[in-house]
N, C-alpha and C positions, 0 to 999 in steps of 0.2 A: 565877203569872199575871203577865205583863208589864205595865208601866205603860201602854203604848198600849192594850192590851186592857181594862185597868181603866177608862181614860177612855172607851173605846167603850161598855162596858156601863153605866157611870154615866150617860152622856148618853142612852143608849137608855132607861134606867130612869126618868130624870127627865122626859123630854119625850114620847116616842113614844106612850105609852099613858096619859098624863095625862088626867084627866077621865073615866076609866072609871066605869061605873055601879056597880061592885061592887069592894070591896077584896079579895075572895077570888077567886083565880085558879081557873079551871076545871081539871078533870083533863086529862091528855093526850088530845088529840083524835084523830079519825080522820086528819086531815091530818098530824099528827105521826107517826103510825104509818106512813103511806104514804111520807112523806119518808124516814124511817129505813129502810124496806124498799128504796127505790132506792139509798140510800147504802150499805146493807149489800151490795148487789150489786157496787157499785164497789169497796168495801173488800175483798171476797172475791177480786176480781181484781187487787188491789194497785195500783189506779189512783192516780196522784199527785193531790194537792189535793182529795181526798174523805175525809171522816170522818163517822162516824155521830153524828147530833145528840144532844147531851148533855141529856137531859130534866131532870135535876136542876138544871143550870145555867140552863136555860130557865125552869123553875118558880120558882127562887129569884129570878130577875130579874122574873118576872111578879108575884110576891108583893110585891116592893118597888114595882113600877109601880102596882099597884092602889090604893096609898095616896096617890098623888100628886094634888093638887087642881088642878093647872094644866091649862088647855085645850091641846090639841094644835094650836096655831095655825101657820100657814104661816111666820110670822116666827120663832117658836121653833124650828121645824125648820131654817130656813135658817141661824140664827145659832149654835145650840148642839148640834144632833144630827148632821146629815148631814156637816158638816166632819170629824167624827171617824170616819166610815165610809170607810175608804180603798178606792178602787176597785181591782178586780183582774179582768182578763179571764180569768184561768185558774182562778179559784175559783168554781164554780157550786154547790157543796154548801153548804146552809145550816149544816150541822154544822161544816164547816171555816171558814165565815165567822164563826160564833159563837166558835169556838176562837181564831181569829187576828185578828179585827177587820177583815178584808179580804174583799171578795167582789164578784161580778158583780151586775148589776142583778137577775138572777133570785134569787140567793142572798139578797140583802138584801130583796127583795120578800117572799120566803118568811118571813123573820124578822119583818118588819113585820106580816104577816097573822097569824102564830102568836101574837105578843105581844098584839096587839089582841084576838084571840080569847080568850086566856087571861084577860084583864081585862074581859071582857063589853062591849067597845066595840061600836059599830055595825059592820055588815058592811063588809068591805074589798074593793074591786074590783081587778082586774088588767087593765090595758090592754095587749093583745098587739099588738106592732108588728114590722116586719121587723128581726130581730136585736136586739130590745129588749122589755122589759116594765116597766111602771110601776105602783106601788100607788097607790090613791086612795080617797077617800070623799067623799060629797056633791058628786060631779061634778068634783072637783079631784084631779089626780094629782101625784105628787112624783117628781122626778128623783133617785133614790138615788145616782147617780154624779156629780151636779152640785150638791151641797150642798143638796139638797131643794128645788130650784127648782120652784115650783108651775106646773102647766100645765092647760089644759082640752082637751077633745077636739078643738076647732077647730084648735088649734096642731098636734096630732099629724096630723090629717087633711091639713093643708096641708104640713107639714114632710116627711112621709113619702109624699106623693102618693097617699094612700089611695083617692082617686077612681078611680085607674087600677089599683088592686090589689084585686080583688073580694073575696078571702078575708078581708082585714083589715077590711072595712067591715061585717061581720056580727058578732052576738054569738057567743060561743064557750063558753057553758055556765057552770057553777059555777066560782067562783074556785079551789076546791080542785082540780078536775079540770084546769083550765088550768095551774096550777103544777106538778102532777105530770106532766102531759103534756110540759111544757117541760123538766122534770128528766130524763125518759126521753130526750128529744131530745138534751140535752147529754151524757147518759151514752153514748148511741149514738155521738156525735161523738168522745168520748174513746176508746171502743173502736176506732173506725175509725182514729184517729191511731196506735194501737198495731198496726194491721194485723190486728185481730181482727174480721173481717167477719161472722162468724157471730153473735157476741155483739152487734155493732153492729146487725145486721139485726133481731135479737130486741128490742133496746131501742127502736129506731126504730119497729118495728111496734107496740109498746106505746104509744108516743107518739101514733101515728095513731089508736089506739082512743079516746083522750081528746080529741085535736085532729084530727078527720077533715079531710083535705085540706090540712093545714098545709104550705105550700109548701117551707120549708127542710127539713122532715123528708122529704118526698117526694123532693127532690133528693138529699139525703144517702143515702136508701135506694137510689136509682137507682145510685149510685156503688159500692154493695156488691153489686149484682145481676150475676150471671154471664151470664144470658140476654140477648142484645142486644135482642130484641124487647120484653121486659119492661122493660129499662132505658129504652128510648125511650118506652114508655108512661108510666112514672113521671115522666120528664123533661117530657113533654107536659102531664101533669096539673099539675105544679108551675108551669109557665110559663102555663098557662091561668088558674090561681088568682092568680098574681102575674107579669104580663107584664113588669114592671119588672126582675125578678130575672133576670140573665143571667150 
């Protein structure tokens, strides 16, 4: 294990789940199994930058986290945790992020949710935005790619012009379903980049089951569609849900 990864895991262990109500981590959750299933699909197709989440590493980290007495304050996150989470636009797999200490906003959000869950912390939300997702609790969200900068929903609604983007202004279900839907979306994009439109369409269709009407997924699916009429229908649905997306 490299030094950078050890620093990443240590910081994550000390701060992220500090203040958990129980020192005993829970068993592997349904979310863990669902994440691993998506990652297994990617690994079976030899996609780069995907690996199956190591539950032993995750559980060991959670066991250490459960004994930490420190609260998970915004200041602690800003100064000692998120600076050690290196951003990577290419790593969307939580398993690969845990292995390397680098990840996208989705990969790191998944890890935040999993670790808080294992230490019986309060529920964690996921704020879905155009091309972005942020974890949060108690109505405050954290920018995993910007050293844990705390934000509230007002900032996101203004910064991303959500008043003009109808789909993003509504609740989108359980956090688990949101994250799995976004993982299927990113997996579909990875297949599309390899020219595997069949697998891309299957993955994107799975995403839409969990995130109905998700504009980027509709648009990506349209690009895999062979029938011109269906392609135009999908594009129209995407633009109706997010007119800003062009």
